[in-house]
N, CA, C and O atoms as a GROMACS GRO file, in nm:
protein
  524
    1MET      N    1   0.088  -0.114   0.000
    1MET     CA    2   0.000  -0.002  -0.001
    1MET      C    3   0.089   0.127   0.002
    1MET      O    4   0.196   0.128   0.064
    2ASN      N    5   0.045   0.230  -0.064
    2ASN     CA    6   0.116   0.351  -0.069
    2ASN      C    7   0.131   0.414   0.067
    2ASN      O    8   0.031   0.437   0.135
    3GLU      N    9   0.254   0.443   0.111
    3GLU     CA   10   0.280   0.501   0.242
    3GLU      C   11   0.213   0.638   0.256
    3GLU      O   12   0.167   0.673   0.365
    4ASN      N   13   0.208   0.713   0.149
    4ASN     CA   14   0.149   0.847   0.154
    4ASN      C   15   0.020   0.846   0.069
    4ASN      O   16   0.024   0.869  -0.052
    5PRO      N   17  -0.093   0.819   0.134
    5PRO     CA   18  -0.216   0.806   0.062
    5PRO      C   19  -0.267   0.938   0.000
    5PRO      O   20  -0.363   0.936  -0.077
    6ASN      N   21  -0.206   1.049   0.033
    6ASN     CA   22  -0.248   1.182  -0.015
    6ASN      C   23  -0.181   1.210  -0.149
    6ASN      O   24  -0.060   1.236  -0.152
    7PRO      N   25  -0.254   1.206  -0.258
    7PRO     CA   26  -0.191   1.229  -0.391
    7PRO      C   27  -0.137   1.365  -0.405
    7PRO      O   28  -0.054   1.387  -0.493
    8ALA      N   29  -0.178   1.462  -0.325
    8ALA     CA   30  -0.118   1.594  -0.334
    8ALA      C   31   0.018   1.596  -0.269
    8ALA      O   32   0.086   1.698  -0.272
    9GLY      N   33   0.058   1.484  -0.210
    9GLY     CA   34   0.188   1.472  -0.148
    9GLY      C   35   0.203   1.559  -0.022
    9GLY      O   36   0.105   1.592   0.044
   10SER      N   37   0.324   1.594   0.007
   10SER     CA   38   0.351   1.671   0.128
   10SER      C   39   0.300   1.814   0.115
   10SER      O   40   0.289   1.884   0.216
   11THR      N   41   0.268   1.859  -0.006
   11THR     CA   42   0.214   1.992  -0.024
   11THR      C   43   0.067   1.999  -0.018
   11THR      O   44   0.009   2.107  -0.030
   12GLY      N   45   0.000   1.883  -0.001
   12GLY     CA   46  -0.146   1.880  -0.001
   12GLY      C   47  -0.214   1.966   0.099
   12GLY      O   48  -0.322   2.020   0.075
   13THR      N   49  -0.148   1.978   0.217
   13THR     CA   50  -0.206   2.061   0.317
   13THR      C   51  -0.195   2.210   0.291
   13THR      O   52  -0.268   2.291   0.347
   14ALA      N   53  -0.097   2.245   0.200
   14ALA     CA   54  -0.076   2.384   0.162
   14ALA      C   55  -0.168   2.431   0.050
   14ALA      O   56  -0.180   2.550   0.024
   15LEU      N   57  -0.236   2.332  -0.021
   15LEU     CA   58  -0.316   2.370  -0.137
   15LEU      C   59  -0.457   2.408  -0.080
   15LEU      O   60  -0.536   2.320  -0.046
   16LEU      N   61  -0.486   2.535  -0.070
   16LEU     CA   62  -0.607   2.583  -0.011
   16LEU      C   63  -0.724   2.573  -0.111
   16LEU      O   64  -0.707   2.598  -0.231
   17LEU      N   65  -0.841   2.537  -0.059
   17LEU     CA   66  -0.966   2.545  -0.138
   17LEU      C   67  -1.018   2.685  -0.120
   17LEU      O   68  -1.018   2.737  -0.009
   18ASP      N   69  -1.061   2.747  -0.227
   18ASP     CA   70  -1.112   2.884  -0.220
   18ASP      C   71  -1.247   2.896  -0.293
   18ASP      O   72  -1.249   2.899  -0.416
   19PRO      N   73  -1.358   2.904  -0.221
   19PRO     CA   74  -1.363   2.901  -0.072
   19PRO      C   75  -1.356   2.760  -0.017
   19PRO      O   76  -1.367   2.664  -0.095
   20PRO      N   77  -1.338   2.742   0.113
   20PRO     CA   78  -1.347   2.612   0.173
   20PRO      C   79  -1.483   2.554   0.141
   20PRO      O   80  -1.575   2.627   0.104
   21ILE      N   81  -1.496   2.421   0.156
   21ILE     CA   82  -1.623   2.358   0.122
   21ILE      C   83  -1.676   2.279   0.244
   21ILE      O   84  -1.599   2.241   0.333
   22LEU      N   85  -1.801   2.255   0.247
   22LEU     CA   86  -1.868   2.165   0.340
   22LEU      C   87  -1.904   2.039   0.268
   22LEU      O   88  -1.966   2.046   0.163
   23ILE      N   89  -1.868   1.922   0.320
   23ILE     CA   90  -1.912   1.798   0.265
   23ILE      C   91  -2.041   1.762   0.343
   23ILE      O   92  -2.038   1.751   0.465
   24VAL      N   93  -2.152   1.744   0.273
   24VAL     CA   94  -2.283   1.720   0.332
   24VAL      C   95  -2.334   1.584   0.295
   24VAL      O   96  -2.339   1.549   0.177
   25THR      N   97  -2.372   1.506   0.392
   25THR     CA   98  -2.446   1.380   0.370
   25THR      C   99  -2.597   1.413   0.379
   25THR      O  100  -2.644   1.465   0.479
   26THR      N  101  -2.665   1.382   0.277
   26THR     CA  102  -2.811   1.422   0.274
   26THR      C  103  -2.894   1.310   0.336
   26THR      O  104  -2.857   1.193   0.335
   27HIS      N  105  -3.008   1.351   0.391
   27HIS     CA  106  -3.094   1.253   0.459
   27HIS      C  107  -3.158   1.156   0.356
   27HIS      O  108  -3.217   1.055   0.396
   28MET      N  109  -3.148   1.184   0.230
   28MET     CA  110  -3.202   1.099   0.122
   28MET      C  111  -3.095   1.008   0.069
   28MET      O  112  -3.118   0.935  -0.028
   29GLY      N  113  -2.974   1.010   0.132
   29GLY     CA  114  -2.866   0.922   0.087
   29GLY      C  115  -2.768   0.977  -0.012
   29GLY      O  116  -2.689   0.902  -0.070
   30GLY      N  117  -2.770   1.108  -0.033
   30GLY     CA  118  -2.674   1.166  -0.128
   30GLY      C  119  -2.552   1.229  -0.054
   30GLY      O  120  -2.544   1.233   0.069
   31LEU      N  121  -2.462   1.277  -0.137
   31LEU     CA  122  -2.340   1.343  -0.088
   31LEU      C  123  -2.318   1.467  -0.172
   31LEU      O  124  -2.322   1.463  -0.295
   32LEU      N  125  -2.294   1.580  -0.102
   32LEU     CA  126  -2.280   1.712  -0.166
   32LEU      C  127  -2.155   1.777  -0.116
   32LEU      O  128  -2.107   1.750  -0.005
   33ALA      N  129  -2.102   1.867  -0.201
   33ALA     CA  130  -1.998   1.958  -0.162
   33ALA      C  131  -2.055   2.099  -0.188
   33ALA      O  132  -2.093   2.131  -0.300
   34VAL      N  133  -2.059   2.181  -0.087
   34VAL     CA  134  -2.111   2.315  -0.101
   34VAL      C  135  -2.007   2.417  -0.055
   34VAL      O  136  -1.935   2.391   0.041
   35PRO      N  137  -1.998   2.535  -0.123
   35PRO     CA  138  -1.901   2.633  -0.077
   35PRO      C  139  -1.937   2.683   0.060
   35PRO      O  140  -2.055   2.703   0.089
   36MET      N  141  -1.841   2.703   0.146
   36MET     CA  142  -1.861   2.756   0.278
   36MET      C  143  -1.897   2.902   0.274
   36MET      O  144  -1.831   2.976   0.201
   37GLN      N  145  -1.996   2.948   0.346
   37GLN     CA  146  -2.035   3.084   0.356
   37GLN      C  147  -1.960   3.147   0.475
   37GLN      O  148  -1.901   3.080   0.559
   38THR      N  149  -1.968   3.280   0.476
   38THR     CA  150  -1.903   3.354   0.586
   38THR      C  151  -1.959   3.311   0.720
   38THR      O  152  -1.884   3.290   0.815
   39ASP      N  153  -2.089   3.297   0.729
   39ASP     CA  154  -2.157   3.254   0.857
   39ASP      C  155  -2.171   3.106   0.851
   39ASP      O  156  -2.280   3.054   0.822
   40VAL      N  157  -2.061   3.033   0.877
   40VAL     CA  158  -2.060   2.888   0.862
   40VAL      C  159  -2.153   2.819   0.963
   40VAL      O  160  -2.212   2.716   0.930
   41GLU      N  161  -2.167   2.875   1.084
   41GLU     CA  162  -2.257   2.814   1.182
   41GLU      C  163  -2.406   2.832   1.141
   41GLU      O  164  -2.488   2.742   1.160
   42GLY      N  165  -2.436   2.946   1.086
   42GLY     CA  166  -2.575   2.965   1.032
   42GLY      C  167  -2.599   2.873   0.918
   42GLY      O  168  -2.706   2.814   0.906
   43GLN      N  169  -2.497   2.858   0.831
   43GLN     CA  170  -2.511   2.768   0.717
   43GLN      C  171  -2.529   2.624   0.768
   43GLN      O  172  -2.615   2.551   0.718
   44ARG      N  173  -2.450   2.582   0.865
   44ARG     CA  174  -2.465   2.449   0.920
   44ARG      C  175  -2.606   2.428   0.980
   44ARG      O  176  -2.666   2.324   0.957
   45GLN      N  177  -2.657   2.523   1.054
   45GLN     CA  178  -2.795   2.515   1.110
   45GLN      C  179  -2.900   2.499   1.000
   45GLN      O  180  -2.993   2.420   1.012
   46ARG      N  181  -2.882   2.578   0.889
   46ARG     CA  182  -2.976   2.566   0.781
   46ARG      C  183  -2.969   2.428   0.715
   46ARG      O  184  -3.073   2.369   0.684
   47ILE      N  185  -2.852   2.377   0.693
   47ILE     CA  186  -2.833   2.246   0.634
   47ILE      C  187  -2.890   2.138   0.724
   47ILE      O  188  -2.952   2.044   0.676
   48GLU      N  189  -2.871   2.150   0.857
   48GLU     CA  190  -2.909   2.046   0.946
   48GLU      C  191  -3.054   2.066   1.003
   48GLU      O  192  -3.093   2.001   1.101
   49THR      N  193  -3.128   2.153   0.942
   49THR     CA  194  -3.269   2.171   0.982
   49THR      C  195  -3.351   2.049   0.941
   49THR      O  196  -3.341   2.010   0.824
   50PRO      N  197  -3.426   1.989   1.024
   50PRO     CA  198  -3.507   1.874   0.985
   50PRO      C  199  -3.600   1.898   0.870
   50PRO      O  200  -3.657   2.006   0.858
   51CYS      N  201  -3.617   1.802   0.788
   51CYS     CA  202  -3.706   1.805   0.672
   51CYS      C  203  -3.848   1.812   0.722
   51CYS      O  204  -3.883   1.741   0.816
   52GLU      N  205  -3.928   1.893   0.665
   52GLU     CA  206  -4.070   1.908   0.708
   52GLU      C  207  -4.148   1.785   0.669
   52GLU      O  208  -4.250   1.757   0.732
   53GLN      N  209  -4.107   1.708   0.566
   53GLN     CA  210  -4.184   1.590   0.528
   53GLN      C  211  -4.152   1.469   0.609
   53GLN      O  212  -4.242   1.394   0.648
   54CYS      N  213  -4.023   1.445   0.637
   54CYS     CA  214  -3.990   1.316   0.698
   54CYS      C  215  -3.925   1.331   0.836
   54CYS      O  216  -3.911   1.232   0.908
   55GLY      N  217  -3.885   1.454   0.874
   55GLY     CA  218  -3.823   1.477   1.003
   55GLY      C  219  -3.671   1.448   1.010
   55GLY      O  220  -3.606   1.479   1.110
   56ASP      N  221  -3.619   1.391   0.910
   56ASP     CA  222  -3.473   1.365   0.909
   56ASP      C  223  -3.402   1.492   0.859
   56ASP      O  224  -3.466   1.581   0.801
   57SER      N  225  -3.270   1.501   0.881
   57SER     CA  226  -3.197   1.619   0.835
   57SER      C  227  -3.069   1.573   0.767
   57SER      O  228  -3.018   1.463   0.786
   58ASP      N  229  -3.019   1.670   0.682
   58ASP     CA  230  -2.891   1.654   0.623
   58ASP      C  231  -2.784   1.678   0.734
   58ASP      O  232  -2.814   1.735   0.838
   59THR      N  233  -2.665   1.634   0.710
   59THR     CA  234  -2.556   1.649   0.810
   59THR      C  235  -2.432   1.704   0.746
   59THR      O  236  -2.391   1.659   0.639
   60VAL      N  237  -2.371   1.801   0.809
   60VAL     CA  238  -2.242   1.852   0.766
   60VAL      C  239  -2.141   1.747   0.813
   60VAL      O  240  -2.116   1.737   0.933
   61PHE      N  241  -2.083   1.672   0.725
   61PHE     CA  242  -1.987   1.570   0.760
   61PHE      C  243  -1.852   1.630   0.789
   61PHE      O  244  -1.783   1.587   0.882
   62ALA      N  245  -1.813   1.728   0.710
   62ALA     CA  246  -1.676   1.786   0.731
   62ALA      C  247  -1.675   1.927   0.672
   62ALA      O  248  -1.746   1.959   0.577
   63VAL      N  249  -1.591   2.008   0.735
   63VAL     CA  250  -1.551   2.138   0.679
   63VAL      C  251  -1.408   2.118   0.628
   63VAL      O  252  -1.318   2.080   0.702
   64VAL      N  253  -1.391   2.146   0.497
   64VAL     CA  254  -1.263   2.118   0.429
   64VAL      C  255  -1.200   2.244   0.377
   64VAL      O  256  -1.259   2.317   0.297
   65ARG      N  257  -1.082   2.268   0.423
   65ARG     CA  258  -1.014   2.395   0.380
   65ARG      C  259  -0.890   2.370   0.286
   65ARG      O  260  -0.842   2.463   0.220
   66THR      N  261  -0.842   2.247   0.283
   66THR     CA  262  -0.725   2.220   0.199
   66THR      C  263  -0.750   2.092   0.118
   66THR      O  264  -0.837   2.010   0.148
   67TRP      N  265  -0.667   2.079   0.012
   67TRP     CA  266  -0.674   1.953  -0.072
   67TRP      C  267  -0.644   1.834   0.018
   67TRP      O  268  -0.711   1.731   0.008
   68GLY      N  269  -0.547   1.844   0.105
   68GLY     CA  270  -0.517   1.733   0.190
   68GLY      C  271  -0.628   1.696   0.286
   68GLY      O  272  -0.646   1.577   0.313
   69GLU      N  273  -0.701   1.790   0.337
   69GLU     CA  274  -0.815   1.760   0.421
   69GLU      C  275  -0.919   1.697   0.336
   69GLU      O  276  -0.983   1.602   0.382
   70LEU      N  277  -0.943   1.743   0.213
   70LEU     CA  278  -1.045   1.679   0.125
   70LEU      C  279  -1.008   1.536   0.102
   70LEU      O  280  -1.092   1.447   0.115
   71ASP      N  281  -0.882   1.510   0.068
   71ASP     CA  282  -0.833   1.373   0.048
   71ASP      C  283  -0.865   1.287   0.170
   71ASP      O  284  -0.923   1.179   0.155
   72ASP      N  285  -0.831   1.331   0.286
   72ASP     CA  286  -0.856   1.257   0.409
   72ASP      C  287  -1.008   1.226   0.432
   72ASP      O  288  -1.045   1.113   0.465
   73GLU      N  289  -1.090   1.328   0.413
   73GLU     CA  290  -1.236   1.311   0.439
   73GLU      C  291  -1.302   1.218   0.335
   73GLU      O  292  -1.385   1.134   0.370
   74LEU      N  293  -1.263   1.232   0.207
   74LEU     CA  294  -1.315   1.146   0.108
   74LEU      C  295  -1.270   1.002   0.132
   74LEU      O  296  -1.350   0.911   0.117
   75MET      N  297  -1.143   0.979   0.169
   75MET     CA  298  -1.098   0.847   0.196
   75MET      C  299  -1.172   0.787   0.320
   75MET      O  300  -1.200   0.667   0.324
   76ALA      N  301  -1.202   0.870   0.416
   76ALA     CA  302  -1.281   0.820   0.530
   76ALA      C  303  -1.422   0.776   0.486
   76ALA      O  304  -1.474   0.674   0.531
   77LEU      N  305  -1.483   0.855   0.396
   77LEU     CA  306  -1.613   0.819   0.347
   77LEU      C  307  -1.608   0.694   0.265
   77LEU      O  308  -1.698   0.611   0.273
   78ALA      N  309  -1.505   0.678   0.186
   78ALA     CA  310  -1.488   0.553   0.102
   78ALA      C  311  -1.474   0.435   0.197
   78ALA      O  312  -1.526   0.328   0.167
   79GLY      N  313  -1.403   0.451   0.311
   79GLY     CA  314  -1.387   0.348   0.404
   79GLY      C  315  -1.520   0.309   0.476
   79GLY      O  316  -1.532   0.201   0.534
   80ASP      N  317  -1.614   0.401   0.470
   80ASP     CA  318  -1.743   0.380   0.532
   80ASP      C  319  -1.846   0.323   0.434
   80ASP      O  320  -1.962   0.304   0.471
   81GLY      N  321  -1.804   0.297   0.308
   81GLY     CA  322  -1.893   0.238   0.214
   81GLY      C  323  -1.963   0.332   0.114
   81GLY      O  324  -2.052   0.289   0.041
   82TRP      N  325  -1.925   0.453   0.112
   82TRP     CA  326  -1.982   0.548   0.014
   82TRP      C  327  -1.941   0.509  -0.125
   82TRP      O  328  -1.830   0.462  -0.148
   83ALA      N  329  -2.030   0.528  -0.217
   83ALA     CA  330  -2.001   0.488  -0.363
   83ALA      C  331  -1.887   0.574  -0.414
   83ALA      O  332  -1.880   0.694  -0.390
   84ASP      N  333  -1.799   0.507  -0.486
   84ASP     CA  334  -1.679   0.583  -0.541
   84ASP      C  335  -1.713   0.687  -0.637
   84ASP      O  336  -1.641   0.787  -0.645
   85ASP      N  337  -1.823   0.671  -0.716
   85ASP     CA  338  -1.853   0.772  -0.818
   85ASP      C  339  -1.896   0.903  -0.747
   85ASP      O  340  -1.859   1.009  -0.796
   86ALA      N  341  -1.968   0.902  -0.643
   86ALA     CA  342  -2.005   1.022  -0.565
   86ALA      C  343  -1.882   1.089  -0.511
   86ALA      O  344  -1.872   1.212  -0.513
   87LEU      N  345  -1.786   1.008  -0.460
   87LEU     CA  346  -1.666   1.064  -0.400
   87LEU      C  347  -1.575   1.121  -0.508
   87LEU      O  348  -1.516   1.228  -0.488
   88THR      N  349  -1.563   1.056  -0.618
   88THR     CA  350  -1.471   1.110  -0.726
   88THR      C  351  -1.537   1.232  -0.789
   88THR      O  352  -1.467   1.324  -0.832
   89ASP      N  353  -1.666   1.235  -0.795
   89ASP     CA  354  -1.736   1.360  -0.847
   89ASP      C  355  -1.699   1.482  -0.758
   89ASP      O  356  -1.673   1.591  -0.808
   90ILE      N  357  -1.698   1.460  -0.624
   90ILE     CA  358  -1.666   1.569  -0.532
   90ILE      C  359  -1.520   1.607  -0.551
   90ILE      O  360  -1.489   1.726  -0.554
   91ALA      N  361  -1.428   1.512  -0.562
   91ALA     CA  362  -1.288   1.546  -0.587
   91ALA      C  363  -1.268   1.623  -0.712
   91ALA      O  364  -1.196   1.722  -0.712
   92LYS      N  365  -1.331   1.582  -0.821
   92LYS     CA  366  -1.318   1.649  -0.952
   92LYS      C  367  -1.375   1.791  -0.941
   92LYS      O  368  -1.313   1.886  -0.988
   93LEU      N  369  -1.494   1.805  -0.879
   93LEU     CA  370  -1.559   1.937  -0.859
   93LEU      C  371  -1.468   2.027  -0.777
   93LEU      O  372  -1.447   2.142  -0.815
   94ALA      N  373  -1.412   1.979  -0.664
   94ALA     CA  374  -1.328   2.059  -0.579
   94ALA      C  375  -1.204   2.109  -0.656
   94ALA      O  376  -1.165   2.226  -0.648
   95ALA      N  377  -1.144   2.016  -0.731
   95ALA     CA  378  -1.023   2.054  -0.807
   95ALA      C  379  -1.057   2.160  -0.913
   95ALA      O  380  -0.983   2.256  -0.932
   96LEU      N  381  -1.167   2.141  -0.979
   96LEU     CA  382  -1.206   2.233  -1.088
   96LEU      C  383  -1.245   2.369  -1.037
   96LEU      O  384  -1.198   2.471  -1.087
   97ARG      N  385  -1.330   2.371  -0.938
   97ARG     CA  386  -1.387   2.499  -0.888
   97ARG      C  387  -1.314   2.567  -0.776
   97ARG      O  388  -1.305   2.690  -0.774
   98TYR      N  389  -1.261   2.488  -0.680
   98TYR     CA  390  -1.213   2.543  -0.556
   98TYR      C  391  -1.060   2.530  -0.533
   98TYR      O  392  -1.003   2.591  -0.442
   99CYS      N  393  -0.998   2.449  -0.616
   99CYS     CA  394  -0.853   2.430  -0.596
   99CYS      C  395  -0.787   2.397  -0.732
   99CYS      O  396  -0.733   2.288  -0.751
  100PRO      N  397  -0.792   2.495  -0.828
  100PRO     CA  398  -0.742   2.474  -0.966
  100PRO      C  399  -0.591   2.444  -0.972
  100PRO      O  400  -0.543   2.398  -1.076
  101GLN      N  401  -0.517   2.469  -0.869
  101GLN     CA  402  -0.378   2.440  -0.870
  101GLN      C  403  -0.342   2.290  -0.855
  101GLN      O  404  -0.227   2.250  -0.876
  102VAL      N  405  -0.442   2.212  -0.820
  102VAL     CA  406  -0.427   2.066  -0.811
  102VAL      C  407  -0.428   2.011  -0.953
  102VAL      O  408  -0.522   2.037  -1.028
  103ASP      N  409  -0.324   1.936  -0.990
  103ASP     CA  410  -0.320   1.891  -1.131
  103ASP      C  411  -0.404   1.769  -1.153
  103ASP      O  412  -0.444   1.700  -1.059
  104GLU      N  413  -0.429   1.744  -1.278
  104GLU     CA  414  -0.519   1.634  -1.321
  104GLU      C  415  -0.470   1.496  -1.275
  104GLU      O  416  -0.547   1.405  -1.248
  105GLY      N  417  -0.340   1.487  -1.268
  105GLY     CA  418  -0.279   1.355  -1.221
  105GLY      C  419  -0.311   1.326  -1.076
  105GLY      O  420  -0.337   1.212  -1.038
  106ALA      N  421  -0.310   1.435  -0.993
  106ALA     CA  422  -0.343   1.417  -0.852
  106ALA      C  423  -0.489   1.381  -0.831
  106ALA      O  424  -0.525   1.302  -0.744
  107VAL      N  425  -0.570   1.440  -0.914
  107VAL     CA  426  -0.718   1.406  -0.910
  107VAL      C  427  -0.738   1.262  -0.949
  107VAL      O  428  -0.809   1.186  -0.883
  108GLY      N  429  -0.674   1.228  -1.056
  108GLY     CA  430  -0.684   1.083  -1.103
  108GLY      C  431  -0.634   0.985  -1.003
  108GLY      O  432  -0.697   0.881  -0.984
  109GLU      N  433  -0.518   1.014  -0.935
  109GLU     CA  434  -0.465   0.924  -0.835
  109GLU      C  435  -0.560   0.918  -0.713
  109GLU      O  436  -0.578   0.810  -0.656
  110LEU      N  437  -0.619   1.029  -0.673
  110LEU     CA  438  -0.716   1.024  -0.562
  110LEU      C  439  -0.838   0.943  -0.602
  110LEU      O  440  -0.888   0.863  -0.523
  111ALA      N  441  -0.888   0.962  -0.726
  111ALA     CA  442  -1.003   0.885  -0.768
  111ALA      C  443  -0.974   0.736  -0.773
  111ALA      O  444  -1.061   0.658  -0.738
  112ALA      N  445  -0.855   0.694  -0.815
  112ALA     CA  446  -0.818   0.552  -0.811
  112ALA      C  447  -0.815   0.501  -0.668
  112ALA      O  448  -0.865   0.392  -0.641
  113GLN      N  449  -0.759   0.578  -0.578
  113GLN     CA  450  -0.753   0.534  -0.438
  113GLN      C  451  -0.892   0.528  -0.373
  113GLN      O  452  -0.919   0.441  -0.290
  114LEU      N  453  -0.978   0.620  -0.410
  114LEU     CA  454  -1.118   0.616  -0.358
  114LEU      C  455  -1.190   0.492  -0.411
  114LEU      O  456  -1.263   0.426  -0.337
  115CYS      N  457  -1.172   0.461  -0.538
  115CYS     CA  458  -1.235   0.339  -0.592
  115CYS      C  459  -1.185   0.213  -0.524
  115CYS      O  460  -1.264   0.124  -0.492
  116ALA      N  461  -1.051   0.205  -0.501
  116ALA     CA  462  -0.993   0.090  -0.430
  116ALA      C  463  -1.044   0.078  -0.292
  116ALA      O  464  -1.079  -0.032  -0.250
  117ARG      N  465  -1.052   0.188  -0.217
  117ARG     CA  466  -1.100   0.188  -0.086
  117ARG      C  467  -1.246   0.144  -0.075
  117ARG      O  468  -1.284   0.060   0.007
  118ALA      N  469  -1.324   0.205  -0.162
  118ALA     CA  470  -1.472   0.171  -0.165
  118ALA      C  471  -1.493   0.026  -0.200
  118ALA      O  472  -1.576  -0.041  -0.139
  119GLU      N  473  -1.418  -0.024  -0.299
  119GLU     CA  474  -1.428  -0.166  -0.336
  119GLU      C  475  -1.392  -0.254  -0.221
  119GLU      O  476  -1.458  -0.355  -0.197
  120GLN      N  477  -1.285  -0.217  -0.146
  120GLN     CA  478  -1.243  -0.299  -0.034
  120GLN      C  479  -1.352  -0.299   0.073
  120GLN      O  480  -1.373  -0.402   0.137
  121TRP      N  481  -1.422  -0.191   0.094
  121TRP     CA  482  -1.529  -0.189   0.190
  121TRP      C  483  -1.639  -0.288   0.148
  121TRP      O  484  -1.686  -0.369   0.228
  122TRP      N  485  -1.676  -0.277   0.025
  122TRP     CA  486  -1.786  -0.366  -0.030
  122TRP      C  487  -1.739  -0.511  -0.025
  122TRP      O  488  -1.820  -0.599   0.005
  123ASN      N  489  -1.616  -0.540  -0.052
  123ASN     CA  490  -1.564  -0.680  -0.041
  123ASN      C  491  -1.570  -0.728   0.103
  123ASN      O  492  -1.606  -0.843   0.129
  124ASP      N  493  -1.535  -0.644   0.192
  124ASP     CA  494  -1.527  -0.679   0.336
  124ASP      C  495  -1.671  -0.694   0.393
  124ASP      O  496  -1.693  -0.770   0.488
  125ASN      N  497  -1.767  -0.623   0.335
  125ASN     CA  498  -1.902  -0.624   0.391
  125ASN      C  499  -2.004  -0.696   0.303
  125ASN      O  500  -2.125  -0.683   0.325
  126GLU      N  501  -1.958  -0.770   0.207
  126GLU     CA  502  -2.047  -0.840   0.118
  126GLU      C  503  -2.124  -0.947   0.196
  126GLU      O  504  -2.065  -1.022   0.274
  127THR      N  505  -2.256  -0.955   0.174
  127THR     CA  506  -2.331  -1.058   0.244
  127THR      C  507  -2.387  -1.150   0.138
  127THR      O  508  -2.413  -1.109   0.025
  128LEU      N  509  -2.404  -1.277   0.176
  128LEU     CA  510  -2.456  -1.374   0.084
  128LEU      C  511  -2.609  -1.370   0.098
  128LEU      O  512  -2.663  -1.356   0.208
  129GLU      N  513  -2.676  -1.380  -0.014
  129GLU     CA  514  -2.827  -1.382  -0.015
  129GLU      C  515  -2.873  -1.512   0.045
  129GLU      O  516  -2.807  -1.615   0.031
  130ASP      N  517  -2.986  -1.507   0.111
  130ASP     CA  518  -3.047  -1.627   0.162
  130ASP      C  519  -3.083  -1.718   0.047
  130ASP      O  520  -3.135  -1.671  -0.054
  131GLU      N  521  -3.056  -1.844   0.060
  131GLU     CA  522  -3.087  -1.941  -0.043
  131GLU      C  523  -3.224  -2.004  -0.024
  131GLU      O  524  -3.266  -2.088  -0.103
   0.00000   0.00000   0.00000
């Protein structure tokens, strides 16, 4: 296994996202990346307000300020069984919109690692159907 799982390398923590983003898990099973607003606590309260129809709420999973933090948080989500396509979409979006100094190779390497981590979770948690 790669000793440094952060494809941004040792500079990953220095690559700032502008603006920082919130990774949100939705109560309907989705995953979003939204730009952080100045009033982050007010934004968090709005995001985590219970749905009027079902009573569940979305959750701010993480506040991400650097490419290295994004890498860590997405890898944690992959390790929890999130679909790799949702995670790679967030990585690509973040690189394109919020951290353009991250090169395409770093995004591709992160995407490959996310896919491998998510696949490992599914392999470890695969259940056999009742016969």
